C-alpha positions, 0 to 999 in steps of 0.5 A: 267146568260145565257137567256134560264135560267128560274129564280124563283124571290126570292123578288119582284120588289117593294122590290128590288127598295125599299132595293137598294134605301135605306138611305146609299146606291149607288143608295139611293132616297129621296124626293125633290120639283122640279118646285112645284112638289114632285119628286125622287131624287138619293142623291149621283147623279152628279150634272150636266152633266159636274160633270158627265164628269170629275168623268168618265175621264180615260184612257180606250177607250171610242170612236172608229171610223174607225181608230180613238181610243179616250180615255175617258180623251182624249174626255174630253180634246177635249171636254176642248180645244172646251169650251174653244173656245166656251167662249173666241171666239165665246161669248156662255153664259149660256142658249145660244143655240149651235147646233150640225148637223152631222153624228155619228163622234167623233166630235158630242160627244166632241161638246155634252160635250163641250157645257153642260159643260159650261151651254150652251143649247145643239141642236141636229138636225136630221141629216136626215132632209131636208132643210126646217126642218133644216131652221126651227129649225134653226129659231126656236132655234136661236144658237148662234153657230152651228157645222156641217159636209159638208152634213149638211151645204149644207143642211143649206145653199142653195144657195138662203139662206145663212145667217145662222144668227149664227157662224159656225164650219164645221166639216171634210168639206172644205171651203162653197163658200157663208158661213163664217165658221171656221175649226173644226181642227183649232179652237181646235188647238189654245185652246189645253191644255187649262183647262176646263173652270169654269162655273155656272151651275145648276141641274135644267138649261135647257141642251138639246133641242131635236127636236121630230116628233110631230102630228102637223107638224114641229118638237117641241124641248123638253127642258130637265135639267141636272137633268132629263137627270142624273136621265135617267141615273142612273135609268137605272143603278138601274134597272139593278141591281134591275134585278140582286137582283130578279134573272130575269138577271145579266149581266156577269163579263168579262174579257174585256172592256164592248163595245157597236156598236152604230147603232142609231143616236146620235141626238136621245135620243136612241143614246145620252143617251141609248149609249154615256152618259150612257157609262161613269159611267160603262167605256164602249167603243162606237164603231161608225159607218158612217151608218148601214152596217151588214158585217161591224157590224159583223166585228166591233163585232168580232174585239171589243169584242162587248158586247151590241148591240142596235137597232130598230128592223129592224137593229137587225133582219139584224143582227140575219139573218146574224149571220146565215151564218157568219163566224164571232165569235160573242161569245163575245156579250150578250145583243142585242135589243132596242126600237123605234119600237115594235119587233115581239115575234119571233123576241124576240125569234130569238134573244135568239135562235142566241147564248146560251149565247146572251140575249134579251131585249126592253124598251119604252120611249120618247124623253120627258121621256129622253129616260127611261120609261119601260124596260125589259130583259132576262127571263121576256122579253121571258115570256112576249115577246110583253110587253115594261117591268116594270116601272122605278124608277124615273118615275111613270104611269097610264092608262088613259080614255078618262076622264083622269080617272085612269083605272085598271090592264089590262084595256085599255087607254092612258099612261101617266107618271111623275118623275124626268127625264121628259123633262121640256117644248117644246122651243117656243111651250107654247100651246104644253105645255098645250096640252101634260099635264094633270095636272103633267101627260105627255099624251105620246098618246100611248094606253096601258095597264098594267097588275097586274105584272106591265108589260106594253104593248103597244098596239096602237097609239093614236096620228097620226104617223108612226114609220119606222125603230125607226123614227118617222113620223108626218102624219099631216106634210107628209100630208101638204106636199101632198097637197101643189102639184096642183093636190092633193086636199086632203091627208091621210097619215098612217103606212102600214105594213113592215117586216124589218122597222115595218111601211112604209109611206102609203098615199092616195090621192084625185086628180083632174088629175093623177100625174106620180109618179116620178114627185111626189116623187122629189116634196115631196123630196124637202119638206120632209126628205127622210125617211118621203116620202110616199113609197105606195101611192093610188090615187083616183079621188073621195073625201075620206072618212070621218065621221059624223063630217067631219074628215077623216077616217084614220083607215078605209082609211088605212085598204082599202089601205092595202087590195088593196095592198095585192091584188096586 
C-alpha cells in the first residue's frame, strides 16, 4: 500500500486491538499483577531478553558496519564468549552493573546481549557526555565492569583521576598509559566457542539503566526490567498488525531482507530498542555508521537496500534535501521518520513527496516508557501531521490539569502514562521517584491534547528542557555550569528555534563584567557535553526578569532573546 493513498478504515482501532489480542492469537493479552499493579501482558512473550536473543538466532545478516558483516548467530556466539568471560573472569553476578561507553560499533550490541543474558544490568553511557557526566555516572551506578572505546576511555580517565574502581575492557583502543585494562579481542578469543552461561534471570529483574537528562542537574538513571522492554517490542509489532487490519498502512512484501539504517546512537532507546532489539524477531539487518554523513547514508541506502530510516528530524531532512540531487537508487526505502523532536507538517509532506512508495512515520516515547507511547504512520500521519499518534496497546494515557484531575478530549494539560512497558524506578533517586509519579501514573512533563479519535498532540513542555536534534538538555544543568563562572551572577537557559535541529541552546546571563565569548565557551566545554553548550548567549548588566514569587521568568526572557536575535 502506498503512503499517498487515503484509506477508509473498515474497523476501529479499539476493535482491531481487541481482535488481534484475543485468546489464541499470537499477540494475545491477559491481565496480571506486577509490582502491585494490574497490567496487560502478552501471553506468548519471551520471558527474558536472553530468550529473545536465543529465539532470533539465524544466518541472516544482523549488523553491518563498514566492511564487517555479522549474522544474528555470529553476534549471539560473540555475546556468549563475552558472557562467559564476564562470569568466569570478571565475577559478574545477577544484578551487577556492566557499563557500555562507545560509539555505534558492533561491539556495543555484543556487550548489551552478553550483559543482559547473564542477569547483569546493562548501563548505557551517553557517548557525547563530557568528563564530568562520565565521572558522575560511574560513581552513581558503580559498575563491576565497563566496556569502553578509546575516546570514552580518555574522558573517563583524565590524568588527575584515573581510578575507575572497576574492571575495564577496551574496544578498538590501545593500552592506556594510566589505566589497567583488557583488550576486547583478547578477552573474546580466550572464550571463543563457549556456550552462553546458564544464569537465573526472571522477567521482572532489572535489565537496563539508561541515563536521561532531567530538569534538576545531573542525569537520572531510568531502570527497566526484562518484561518492560520486551513488552515495548511486542507492542510495536501489535501496532503494525493493527494498522494493517485497519487499512492505514501495511508494509509491502519484500524480495530481499528488511534493513534499517541506524543514524541514532545506541545509548538512546531510539537506538537500542527501536532499532537494535526491534530488529531481532523480524530478522531485520541493522546498518551502522560511525557518525551521520548524508552522502554515506545515500550510498548505504542503495548498497544495502535500506527499507527503514528512523532518525531525528534534522537528519531525515538532510536526507530529503540531498535526495533531490542524488543519482543514488533510493527506491528500496519504504518508511522514514522518527521521534525525538517535533517534525514540522511541511517536513512530513516532504518525506511523502520524496518518493511515491515512501511512507512517513513518527511517534512519541521516552526513556522511561522504553521508547513506546504513541505512534502514527502513513495516511493517518498525513491527515494529522502535528500528531504523534495514538496510544500503544500496553499503555494507558490521560491528560490532567494542575490538580491531577483528568481532562476531557480536546482539553490541554499534562500528559501522563502508565502500563507494562514503564520503567521501574530511577537508580539511587527515591526523591525523583516520588516526584515523577502521581499514583501509578508517570508525569511526562509534556503538555498535550488528546482528540476524540485518540490522537495525541504534544503542544508544549512543562519541564525545563531543550531538545536539540533529539538530545534532551536540562536547562538547570546548563545554568549551573554558567553560574560557576566568576563573572556570571545569574543565568537563564532556554530553547532557540533552529530550522535544522528544532532547537538550539540559548542563554541570557547577568554579568558583573563583559566576558569574551571564546573564553566562556572554553569554560563551558570543560563542564558540559559539546551539544549542551549554548550557541546563543545574551550578556546583560541587569538582573534577570523575575515574577512576584521571585522565580525567573524563563518564557519572557526567551521571547526577548528571540526578538533580538531576529533583528540582528
